[in-house]
KEVEXLUM-75950 format. One line per 2 residues: number of its first residue (from 1); their letters; for each residue x, y negated, z of C-alpha. Coordinates in pm, 1 decimal, padded with zeros to 6 digits, always signed. Example, Ala and Ser with C-alpha at 12.3 -4.5 7.8 and 13.67 -1.06 7.14 Angstrom:
<recs>
1 = AS = +01230.0:+00450.0:+00780.0; +01367.0:+00106.0:+00714.0
</recs>
This chain:
<recs>
1 = XX = +00829.6:+01458.3:-00279.1; +00686.3:+01448.6:+00072.8
3 = XX = +00381.4:+01642.4:-00047.5; +00599.5:+01920.2:-00188.4
5 = XX = +00803.0:+01942.5:+00131.3; +00480.9:+01959.3:+00333.3
7 = XX = +00346.0:+02241.7:+00117.3; +00670.0:+02437.2:+00153.2
9 = XX = +00668.1:+02391.5:+00531.2; +00314.8:+02530.4:+00557.8
11 = XX = +00403.2:+02820.3:+00326.8; +00701.1:+02899.2:+00551.6
13 = XX = +00471.2:+02879.6:+00857.9; +00666.1:+02586.9:+01006.3
15 = XX = +00346.3:+02413.0:+01114.1; +00498.9:+02212.9:+01401.8
17 = XX = +00756.6:+02054.0:+01172.4; +00486.5:+02000.5:+00908.7
19 = XX = +00277.8:+01804.0:+01160.4; +00572.0:+01595.0:+01282.2
21 = XX = +00671.2:+01511.4:+00925.5; +00308.0:+01425.2:+00847.6
23 = XX = +00292.8:+01178.5:+01134.9; +00619.2:+01024.6:+01017.5
25 = XX = +00478.1:+00994.5:+00665.5; +00165.0:+00822.4:+00796.5
27 = XX = +00374.8:+00575.0:+00997.1; +00589.5:+00506.0:+00690.1
29 = XX = +00278.7:+00450.6:+00474.0; +00132.0:+00205.8:+00726.0
31 = XX = +00462.9:+00018.2:+00745.9; +00478.1:-00003.6:+00366.6
33 = XX = +00129.2:-00157.2:+00355.4; +00221.7:-00416.1:+00619.4
35 = XX = +00549.9:-00503.3:+00446.5; +00382.0:-00520.2:+00104.4
37 = XX = +00102.7:-00752.1:+00217.0; +00351.2:-00968.3:+00407.5
39 = XX = +00580.3:-00991.2:+00104.5; +00288.3:-01084.1:-00121.1
41 = XX = +00180.5:-01355.5:+00122.1; +00531.4:-01495.4:+00157.9
43 = XX = +00582.2:-01490.1:-00218.2; +00258.2:-01681.5:-00257.1
45 = XX = +00389.2:-01952.0:-00022.0; +00700.2:-02009.3:-00235.9
47 = XX = +00696.0:-02261.9:-00517.1; +00781.0:-02030.6:-00804.1
49 = XX = +00708.3:-02204.5:-01138.5; +00481.4:-01940.5:-01292.4
51 = XX = +00287.1:-01897.2:-00967.2; +00252.4:-02262.1:-00866.2
53 = XX = -00036.4:-02313.2:-01110.2; -00244.5:-02051.8:-00928.9
55 = XX = -00476.7:-02141.7:-00645.4; -00321.8:-02072.0:-00304.7
57 = XX = -00398.9:-01714.0:-00209.7; -00477.8:-01603.7:-00565.4
59 = XX = -00156.9:-01401.7:-00594.4; -00224.8:-01228.6:-00262.6
61 = XX = -00586.1:-01160.4:-00361.2; -00465.8:-01016.4:-00691.7
63 = XX = -00221.1:-00782.8:-00514.3; -00482.5:-00671.8:-00260.5
65 = XX = -00725.4:-00611.7:-00546.9; -00467.4:-00383.5:-00707.7
67 = XX = -00434.2:-00194.0:-00378.8; -00813.8:-00156.8:-00367.8
69 = XX = -00818.4:-00007.8:-00718.7; -00532.2:+00231.4:-00639.5
71 = XX = -00712.3:+00350.5:-00327.1; -01016.9:+00450.4:-00528.6
73 = XX = -01220.3:+00135.2:-00567.7; -01338.4:-00004.9:-00898.4
75 = XX = -01282.8:-00347.7:-01038.8; -01587.6:-00559.3:-00973.2
77 = XX = -01663.0:-00397.9:-00634.4; -01693.8:-00646.9:-00357.6
79 = XX = -01867.5:-00975.3:-00295.8; -02018.5:-01163.4:-00586.7
81 = X = -01976.9:-01533.4:-00628.9
</recs>
């Protein structure tokens, strides 16, 4: 939705508003990453029955791996071993 609004603002030559909205979108995206990683870490600390069999940090690593794939990485990229 934000992308479509941005396109319409540029088409209407409302560049100043387009830039301000873009900065707001970037701040929102950064906040979502921080909140998401924090939530994954806090969820990993809880003793939830289906997660308690995993090694500490495995849930967080799994979530961060999913973020890596979404951002353009491939599974298997990264350190070996």
